PyMOL CGO cylinders between C-alpha atoms (Angstrom):
from pymol import cmd
from pymol.cgo import CYLINDER

trace = [
    CYLINDER, -154.01, -118.28, -28.25, -152.41, -119.26, -31.58, 0.3, 1, 1, 1, 1, 1, 1,
    CYLINDER, -152.41, -119.26, -31.58, -150.17, -116.29, -32.39, 0.3, 1, 1, 1, 1, 1, 1,
    CYLINDER, -150.17, -116.29, -32.39, -149.19, -117.48, -35.88, 0.3, 1, 1, 1, 1, 1, 1,
    CYLINDER, -149.19, -117.48, -35.88, -152.82, -117.33, -36.97, 0.3, 1, 1, 1, 1, 1, 1,
    CYLINDER, -152.82, -117.33, -36.97, -153.08, -113.75, -35.74, 0.3, 1, 1, 1, 1, 1, 1,
    CYLINDER, -153.08, -113.75, -35.74, -150.96, -112.62, -38.69, 0.3, 1, 1, 1, 1, 1, 1,
    CYLINDER, -150.96, -112.62, -38.69, -148.15, -111.46, -36.42, 0.3, 1, 1, 1, 1, 1, 1,
    CYLINDER, -148.15, -111.46, -36.42, -144.79, -110.97, -38.09, 0.3, 1, 1, 1, 1, 1, 1,
    CYLINDER, -144.79, -110.97, -38.09, -141.89, -112.90, -36.54, 0.3, 1, 1, 1, 1, 1, 1,
    CYLINDER, -141.89, -112.90, -36.54, -139.87, -110.40, -34.51, 0.3, 1, 1, 1, 1, 1, 1,
    CYLINDER, -139.87, -110.40, -34.51, -137.17, -110.95, -31.91, 0.3, 1, 1, 1, 1, 1, 1,
    CYLINDER, -137.17, -110.95, -31.91, -136.49, -109.31, -28.56, 0.3, 1, 1, 1, 1, 1, 1,
    CYLINDER, -136.49, -109.31, -28.56, -133.97, -109.48, -25.72, 0.3, 1, 1, 1, 1, 1, 1,
    CYLINDER, -133.97, -109.48, -25.72, -135.34, -109.78, -22.19, 0.3, 1, 1, 1, 1, 1, 1,
    CYLINDER, -135.34, -109.78, -22.19, -132.57, -107.67, -20.61, 0.3, 1, 1, 1, 1, 1, 1,
    CYLINDER, -132.57, -107.67, -20.61, -129.96, -105.18, -21.84, 0.3, 1, 1, 1, 1, 1, 1,
    CYLINDER, -129.96, -105.18, -21.84, -127.23, -107.76, -21.20, 0.3, 1, 1, 1, 1, 1, 1,
    CYLINDER, -127.23, -107.76, -21.20, -129.07, -110.79, -22.67, 0.3, 1, 1, 1, 1, 1, 1,
    CYLINDER, -129.07, -110.79, -22.67, -127.10, -112.68, -25.30, 0.3, 1, 1, 1, 1, 1, 1,
    CYLINDER, -127.10, -112.68, -25.30, -129.95, -114.71, -26.79, 0.3, 1, 1, 1, 1, 1, 1,
    CYLINDER, -129.95, -114.71, -26.79, -133.03, -113.10, -28.32, 0.3, 1, 1, 1, 1, 1, 1,
    CYLINDER, -133.03, -113.10, -28.32, -136.45, -114.76, -28.36, 0.3, 1, 1, 1, 1, 1, 1,
    CYLINDER, -136.45, -114.76, -28.36, -139.51, -114.47, -30.58, 0.3, 1, 1, 1, 1, 1, 1,
    CYLINDER, -139.51, -114.47, -30.58, -142.38, -112.17, -29.76, 0.3, 1, 1, 1, 1, 1, 1,
    CYLINDER, -142.38, -112.17, -29.76, -144.49, -115.33, -29.33, 0.3, 1, 1, 1, 1, 1, 1,
    CYLINDER, -144.49, -115.33, -29.33, -142.13, -116.47, -26.56, 0.3, 1, 1, 1, 1, 1, 1,
    CYLINDER, -142.13, -116.47, -26.56, -142.72, -113.21, -24.66, 0.3, 1, 1, 1, 1, 1, 1,
    CYLINDER, -142.72, -113.21, -24.66, -146.50, -113.31, -25.11, 0.3, 1, 1, 1, 1, 1, 1,
    CYLINDER, -146.50, -113.31, -25.11, -146.55, -116.85, -23.71, 0.3, 1, 1, 1, 1, 1, 1,
    CYLINDER, -146.55, -116.85, -23.71, -144.21, -115.75, -20.91, 0.3, 1, 1, 1, 1, 1, 1,
    CYLINDER, -144.21, -115.75, -20.91, -146.65, -112.96, -20.00, 0.3, 1, 1, 1, 1, 1, 1,
    CYLINDER, -146.65, -112.96, -20.00, -149.62, -115.35, -20.07, 0.3, 1, 1, 1, 1, 1, 1,
    CYLINDER, -149.62, -115.35, -20.07, -147.83, -117.91, -17.88, 0.3, 1, 1, 1, 1, 1, 1,
    CYLINDER, -147.83, -117.91, -17.88, -146.76, -115.26, -15.38, 0.3, 1, 1, 1, 1, 1, 1,
    CYLINDER, -146.76, -115.26, -15.38, -150.05, -113.32, -15.33, 0.3, 1, 1, 1, 1, 1, 1,
    CYLINDER, -150.05, -113.32, -15.33, -148.48, -110.17, -16.76, 0.3, 1, 1, 1, 1, 1, 1,
    CYLINDER, -148.48, -110.17, -16.76, -150.21, -107.67, -19.03, 0.3, 1, 1, 1, 1, 1, 1,
    CYLINDER, -150.21, -107.67, -19.03, -147.00, -106.03, -20.22, 0.3, 1, 1, 1, 1, 1, 1,
    CYLINDER, -147.00, -106.03, -20.22, -143.23, -106.49, -20.21, 0.3, 1, 1, 1, 1, 1, 1,
    CYLINDER, -143.23, -106.49, -20.21, -140.31, -104.24, -21.11, 0.3, 1, 1, 1, 1, 1, 1,
    CYLINDER, -140.31, -104.24, -21.11, -137.88, -105.79, -23.61, 0.3, 1, 1, 1, 1, 1, 1,
    CYLINDER, -137.88, -105.79, -23.61, -135.19, -104.68, -26.05, 0.3, 1, 1, 1, 1, 1, 1,
    CYLINDER, -135.19, -104.68, -26.05, -135.88, -104.96, -29.74, 0.3, 1, 1, 1, 1, 1, 1,
    CYLINDER, -135.88, -104.96, -29.74, -133.39, -107.21, -31.55, 0.3, 1, 1, 1, 1, 1, 1,
    CYLINDER, -133.39, -107.21, -31.55, -131.93, -105.46, -34.59, 0.3, 1, 1, 1, 1, 1, 1,
    CYLINDER, -131.93, -105.46, -34.59, -130.42, -107.72, -37.28, 0.3, 1, 1, 1, 1, 1, 1,
    CYLINDER, -130.42, -107.72, -37.28, -126.75, -107.28, -38.07, 0.3, 1, 1, 1, 1, 1, 1,
    CYLINDER, -126.75, -107.28, -38.07, -125.09, -109.12, -40.98, 0.3, 1, 1, 1, 1, 1, 1,
    CYLINDER, -125.09, -109.12, -40.98, -121.68, -110.62, -40.18, 0.3, 1, 1, 1, 1, 1, 1,
    CYLINDER, -121.68, -110.62, -40.18, -119.04, -111.69, -42.66, 0.3, 1, 1, 1, 1, 1, 1,
    CYLINDER, -119.04, -111.69, -42.66, -115.50, -112.93, -42.91, 0.3, 1, 1, 1, 1, 1, 1,
    CYLINDER, -115.50, -112.93, -42.91, -116.43, -116.59, -42.64, 0.3, 1, 1, 1, 1, 1, 1,
    CYLINDER, -116.43, -116.59, -42.64, -118.06, -116.13, -39.23, 0.3, 1, 1, 1, 1, 1, 1,
    CYLINDER, -118.06, -116.13, -39.23, -121.50, -117.65, -38.76, 0.3, 1, 1, 1, 1, 1, 1,
    CYLINDER, -121.50, -117.65, -38.76, -124.11, -118.24, -36.06, 0.3, 1, 1, 1, 1, 1, 1,
    CYLINDER, -124.11, -118.24, -36.06, -125.55, -121.69, -35.40, 0.3, 1, 1, 1, 1, 1, 1,
    CYLINDER, -125.55, -121.69, -35.40, -129.23, -121.29, -34.54, 0.3, 1, 1, 1, 1, 1, 1,
    CYLINDER, -129.23, -121.29, -34.54, -129.47, -124.85, -33.21, 0.3, 1, 1, 1, 1, 1, 1,
    CYLINDER, -129.47, -124.85, -33.21, -126.51, -124.83, -30.79, 0.3, 1, 1, 1, 1, 1, 1,
    CYLINDER, -126.51, -124.83, -30.79, -126.37, -121.05, -30.19, 0.3, 1, 1, 1, 1, 1, 1,
    CYLINDER, -126.37, -121.05, -30.19, -122.69, -120.38, -30.88, 0.3, 1, 1, 1, 1, 1, 1,
    CYLINDER, -122.69, -120.38, -30.88, -120.50, -118.45, -33.31, 0.3, 1, 1, 1, 1, 1, 1,
    CYLINDER, -120.50, -118.45, -33.31, -118.31, -120.47, -35.62, 0.3, 1, 1, 1, 1, 1, 1,
    CYLINDER, -118.31, -120.47, -35.62, -115.47, -119.50, -37.93, 0.3, 1, 1, 1, 1, 1, 1,
    CYLINDER, -115.47, -119.50, -37.93, -116.70, -121.22, -41.08, 0.3, 1, 1, 1, 1, 1, 1,
    CYLINDER, -116.70, -121.22, -41.08, -114.49, -124.29, -40.77, 0.3, 1, 1, 1, 1, 1, 1,
    CYLINDER, -114.49, -124.29, -40.77, -115.89, -127.80, -40.75, 0.3, 1, 1, 1, 1, 1, 1,
    CYLINDER, -115.89, -127.80, -40.75, -114.41, -128.42, -37.29, 0.3, 1, 1, 1, 1, 1, 1,
    CYLINDER, -114.41, -128.42, -37.29, -117.63, -127.30, -35.60, 0.3, 1, 1, 1, 1, 1, 1,
    CYLINDER, -117.63, -127.30, -35.60, -120.14, -127.43, -38.42, 0.3, 1, 1, 1, 1, 1, 1,
    CYLINDER, -120.14, -127.43, -38.42, -120.92, -130.01, -41.05, 0.3, 1, 1, 1, 1, 1, 1,
    CYLINDER, -120.92, -130.01, -41.05, -122.22, -133.52, -41.49, 0.3, 1, 1, 1, 1, 1, 1,
    CYLINDER, -122.22, -133.52, -41.49, -119.21, -135.24, -39.89, 0.3, 1, 1, 1, 1, 1, 1,
    CYLINDER, -119.21, -135.24, -39.89, -119.05, -132.95, -36.82, 0.3, 1, 1, 1, 1, 1, 1,
    CYLINDER, -119.05, -132.95, -36.82, -122.65, -132.18, -35.89, 0.3, 1, 1, 1, 1, 1, 1,
    CYLINDER, -122.65, -132.18, -35.89, -125.46, -134.62, -35.12, 0.3, 1, 1, 1, 1, 1, 1,
    CYLINDER, -125.46, -134.62, -35.12, -128.01, -131.89, -35.91, 0.3, 1, 1, 1, 1, 1, 1,
    CYLINDER, -128.01, -131.89, -35.91, -126.63, -131.07, -39.38, 0.3, 1, 1, 1, 1, 1, 1,
    CYLINDER, -126.63, -131.07, -39.38, -129.48, -130.73, -41.87, 0.3, 1, 1, 1, 1, 1, 1,
    CYLINDER, -129.48, -130.73, -41.87, -128.78, -129.40, -45.38, 0.3, 1, 1, 1, 1, 1, 1,
    CYLINDER, -128.78, -129.40, -45.38, -131.03, -126.54, -46.50, 0.3, 1, 1, 1, 1, 1, 1,
    CYLINDER, -131.03, -126.54, -46.50, -131.80, -128.25, -49.80, 0.3, 1, 1, 1, 1, 1, 1,
    CYLINDER, -131.80, -128.25, -49.80, -132.33, -131.70, -48.16, 0.3, 1, 1, 1, 1, 1, 1,
    CYLINDER, -132.33, -131.70, -48.16, -129.40, -133.12, -50.19, 0.3, 1, 1, 1, 1, 1, 1,
    CYLINDER, -129.40, -133.12, -50.19, -126.06, -131.56, -49.20, 0.3, 1, 1, 1, 1, 1, 1,
    CYLINDER, -126.06, -131.56, -49.20, -124.39, -128.23, -48.56, 0.3, 1, 1, 1, 1, 1, 1,
    CYLINDER, -124.39, -128.23, -48.56, -124.94, -125.52, -45.98, 0.3, 1, 1, 1, 1, 1, 1,
    CYLINDER, -124.94, -125.52, -45.98, -126.87, -126.52, -42.87, 0.3, 1, 1, 1, 1, 1, 1,
    CYLINDER, -126.87, -126.52, -42.87, -130.29, -124.99, -42.29, 0.3, 1, 1, 1, 1, 1, 1,
    CYLINDER, -130.29, -124.99, -42.29, -129.13, -123.84, -38.83, 0.3, 1, 1, 1, 1, 1, 1,
    CYLINDER, -129.13, -123.84, -38.83, -126.24, -121.81, -40.31, 0.3, 1, 1, 1, 1, 1, 1,
    CYLINDER, -126.24, -121.81, -40.31, -126.80, -118.05, -40.64, 0.3, 1, 1, 1, 1, 1, 1,
    CYLINDER, -126.80, -118.05, -40.64, -124.76, -114.90, -41.20, 0.3, 1, 1, 1, 1, 1, 1,
    CYLINDER, -124.76, -114.90, -41.20, -127.23, -112.80, -39.21, 0.3, 1, 1, 1, 1, 1, 1,
    CYLINDER, -127.23, -112.80, -39.21, -126.70, -111.83, -35.60, 0.3, 1, 1, 1, 1, 1, 1,
    CYLINDER, -126.70, -111.83, -35.60, -128.85, -109.51, -33.52, 0.3, 1, 1, 1, 1, 1, 1,
    CYLINDER, -128.85, -109.51, -33.52, -127.83, -106.47, -31.51, 0.3, 1, 1, 1, 1, 1, 1,
    CYLINDER, -127.83, -106.47, -31.51, -129.82, -104.65, -28.82, 0.3, 1, 1, 1, 1, 1, 1,
    CYLINDER, -129.82, -104.65, -28.82, -132.13, -101.96, -30.10, 0.3, 1, 1, 1, 1, 1, 1,
    CYLINDER, -132.13, -101.96, -30.10, -134.61, -99.67, -28.40, 0.3, 1, 1, 1, 1, 1, 1,
    CYLINDER, -134.61, -99.67, -28.40, -136.35, -100.59, -25.17, 0.3, 1, 1, 1, 1, 1, 1,
    CYLINDER, -136.35, -100.59, -25.17, -140.06, -101.16, -25.80, 0.3, 1, 1, 1, 1, 1, 1,
    CYLINDER, -140.06, -101.16, -25.80, -143.09, -102.42, -23.92, 0.3, 1, 1, 1, 1, 1, 1,
    CYLINDER, -143.09, -102.42, -23.92, -144.98, -105.45, -25.19, 0.3, 1, 1, 1, 1, 1, 1,
    CYLINDER, -144.98, -105.45, -25.19, -148.62, -105.65, -24.08, 0.3, 1, 1, 1, 1, 1, 1,
    CYLINDER, -148.62, -105.65, -24.08, -151.13, -108.48, -24.19, 0.3, 1, 1, 1, 1, 1, 1,
]
cmd.load_cgo(trace, "trace")
């Protein structure tokens, strides 16, 4: 099944209450299909904006402090500017996710 063509909005969920990384709803639908499940309980990921120079790298899954020691063209092989010229990397975000309500996803 091609979930993007179904008009589904991109949403994120945590598999467990202590999970640190959230996954897309598409990930969980594929997980259910691969494991012959019709439903799964997950925790909705609620966006939380961070500041103070702290950022999240979506490519390497870590928090940075805004210095070029861990992020930038000279320190990261996966650096890709958002505008395809220079500047902030496309993997750099000021949005983290916190655990929300427990819900049941169904196929």
